[in-house]
C-alpha positions, 0 to 999 in steps of 0.5 A, spaced: 388 839 249 391 832 248 387 827 244 386 820 247 386 813 244 380 810 244 377 803 243 380 802 236 386 799 239 384 792 241 390 789 244 392 795 249 384 796 250 384 789 252 389 789 257 386 795 260 379 792 260 381 786 264 384 791 269 378 795 269 373 789 270 378 786 275 377 793 279 370 793 279 366 799 279 370 804 282 376 800 283 383 800 282 385 794 279 391 792 285 389 785 286 389 783 279 393 776 278 399 774 274 394 770 269 390 776 267 393 776 261 390 770 259 383 772 260 379 775 255 372 779 256 368 783 252 361 787 252 359 794 253 353 798 253 351 796 246 353 789 247 358 790 242 365 787 243 370 791 246 376 787 246 379 782 241 386 779 244 391 780 250 398 783 249 402 780 255 408 785 254 405 790 258 405 786 264 412 786 264 417 789 269 411 792 273 413 796 279 408 799 285 404 805 282 401 811 286 394 811 289 389 813 284 382 816 286 377 820 283 377 828 285 371 829 290 365 831 286 367 829 279 364 822 278 358 825 274 358 831 269 351 833 267 350 838 261 344 842 259 342 847 254 345 854 255 342 858 260 337 852 262 342 849 268 338 844 272 332 844 268 330 836 267 327 838 260 333 841 258 338 836 259 343 834 253 347 828 257 350 826 263 357 823 263 359 818 269 366 815 271 365 808 273 371 804 273 379 806 273 385 802 273 393 803 273 399 799 271 406 801 272 413 799 270 420 801 269 422 803 263 430 804 263 431 809 268 423 812 269 417 809 272 411 809 266 404 809 268 399 806 264 392 809 266 385 806 264 378 809 265 371 808 263 364 810 264 358 812 260 354 817 257 347 817 257 343 822 253 337 827 256 331 829 253 334 835 249 339 831 246 339 831 238 344 826 236 352 828 235 359 827 237 361 829 244 368 830 246 368 828 253 374 831 257 378 827 262 383 831 267 389 827 270 393 830 276 399 827 279 400 831 285 404 830 292 402 826 297 404 831 302 399 836 303 404 841 305 408 840 299 409 846 294 411 842 288 406 844 282 401 838 280 402 835 273 396 836 270 394 832 263 388 834 259 385 828 255 379 828 250 374 822 249 370 822 243 363 819 244 358 818 238 351 819 241 344 818 237 338 822 240 334 817 244 339 812 244 341 808 250 347 809 254 353 809 250 360 806 254 366 810 253 373 808 255 380 810 254 387 808 255 393 813 256 401 810 257 404 817 257 405 818 264 412 818 268 411 818 275 416 822 279 421 818 283 424 824 288 417 824 292 411 821 293 405 822 289 398 820 288 394 820 281 387 824 281 382 823 275 376 827 274 370 829 269 372 836 267 366 841 266 369 844 259 366 838 255 365 840 247 359 838 243 359 837 235 352 835 232 
């Protein structure tokens, strides 16, 4: 499983944070203006700065991107103590997808996509503190429902440290490794996977 780069990369995180902020809750960021690279935003669930500066180069050579959506029913993931599913007192944590955005640019003969996703993790009554490895699934699939082309699936992981009784913690990732096929129409789907791992 591929380990995603997290908030520690301020320049690139700033770019995607801008797109996420412009997109709003559940938006795709398609209406972001040309002056976005000159704007600085900050703030997360704990009131800590998320961004420092802006790298305008990522906005160069932009081209249209495939549609981006969340897989049905994959906005929220709830994790319980083993064998105690649906018991509120056994809830370890709840993770959610809140914002997402993408940018595409031409790089040589390829179209490359930068994807940004953010959300929150909220501890439950049974959480004793530790690190969560939040699994994010990204799928590029044909827009044609009758197509037999195999979807391209990428598994990303976001590490989130969450203390017992702590407030909700914001998480975010940016990934630039996606190459968009040019021989057919595709769409991008993201999801909170159910195979989350936990380390205390």
